[in-house]
Every structure is written in C-alpha cells, then in structure tokens.
C-alpha positions in Angstrom: 57.4 96.0 112.5 54.7 94.2 110.5 55.6 92.0 107.5 53.7 94.1 104.9 55.9 97.1 105.7 59.1 95.0 105.7 58.4 93.9 102.2 58.3 97.5 100.9 61.9 98.0 101.9 64.9 96.9 100.1 66.8 94.0 101.8 69.8 96.3 102.2 70.8 99.8 101.4 73.8 102.0 101.4 73.5 105.3 103.2 75.3 108.2 104.6 75.0 109.7 108.0 75.6 113.0 109.7 75.9 113.4 113.5 76.1 116.4 115.8 77.0 115.2 119.2 75.4 116.8 122.2 77.0 116.4 125.7 74.9 114.5 128.2 74.8 117.4 130.6 74.6 120.1 127.9 74.0 123.7 128.9 71.5 125.7 127.0 74.4 127.5 125.3 75.9 124.2 124.2 72.5 123.0 122.9 72.1 126.2 121.0 75.6 126.0 119.5 74.9 122.4 118.4 71.5 123.3 116.9 73.1 126.2 115.0 75.8 123.8 113.7 73.2 121.3 112.5 71.0 124.1 110.9 74.0 125.5 109.1 74.8 122.0 107.7 71.2 121.6 106.5 71.2 125.0 104.9 74.3 124.2 103.0 72.8 120.9 101.8 69.6 122.7 100.7 71.8 125.2 98.8 73.2 122.3 96.8 76.5 121.5 98.7 77.9 118.0 98.3 76.9 115.8 101.2 80.4 114.4 101.6 81.9 117.9 102.0 79.2 119.0 104.5 79.7 115.8 106.5 83.5 116.3 106.6 83.0 119.9 107.8 80.2 119.6 110.2 79.6 116.0 111.3 81.0 114.5 114.5 80.5 110.9 113.2 83.5 108.7 113.0 83.0 108.3 109.3 82.6 112.0 108.6 85.9 112.3 106.7 84.8 109.5 104.4 81.8 111.6 103.5 79.5 110.1 106.1 79.3 106.8 104.2 78.3 104.0 106.5 78.1 101.4 103.7 75.7 98.6 102.9 73.5 97.6 105.8 70.5 95.3 106.0 67.4 96.9 107.4 67.8 94.8 110.5 71.1 96.6 111.2 69.7 100.1 110.8 68.2 102.2 113.6 64.4 102.3 113.4 64.6 106.0 112.6 66.5 105.2 109.4 64.1 102.4 108.4 61.2 104.8 108.8 62.9 107.4 106.6 63.6 104.8 103.9 60.0 103.8 103.5 58.4 104.8 100.2 
C-alpha cells in the first residue's frame, strides 16, 4: 500500500462484520443456499433493518450476537478488503 493512500485513512476505526460461511467442499446446492441467505440479509439492510438485528439473525460470525461489532482496529489489523472499502 502506498503512503499517500495510507494517509487518507483514519488510524483506527470501529466496524461491524457479517459472515456467511461456505463449506470448503460445498455442493452447488449449498452454495446457492448460502448465496440466498446473504442476499436476504442485504435485502433486509436495504429495506432499513438494523444491522445488529440482521447480523444476529443471518451472520455466522462469532460476534454476530453482539451485532457484528468487531470493535476498534488499526488499519494494519484489518483485512485489505476492509481497508479498500473504507477509503474515501
């Protein structure tokens, strides 16, 4: 990551996460079921549902019952996918 981009990010951020687990050897049916679950969660969020409720209902993340909150993290402790999404 270049230094100019790093400076545009906050040194740390609090965020929430949502996870739909997919088995390593997933069958096409399992993949479709997981995709449908994720799409239903996104639909509910777009319809205005509270993130914490959707996370508790649909997420497989260990923190889902806490509303998906992963707490404060420095950008160095976030996956690159998250860092990219946080860029202005």
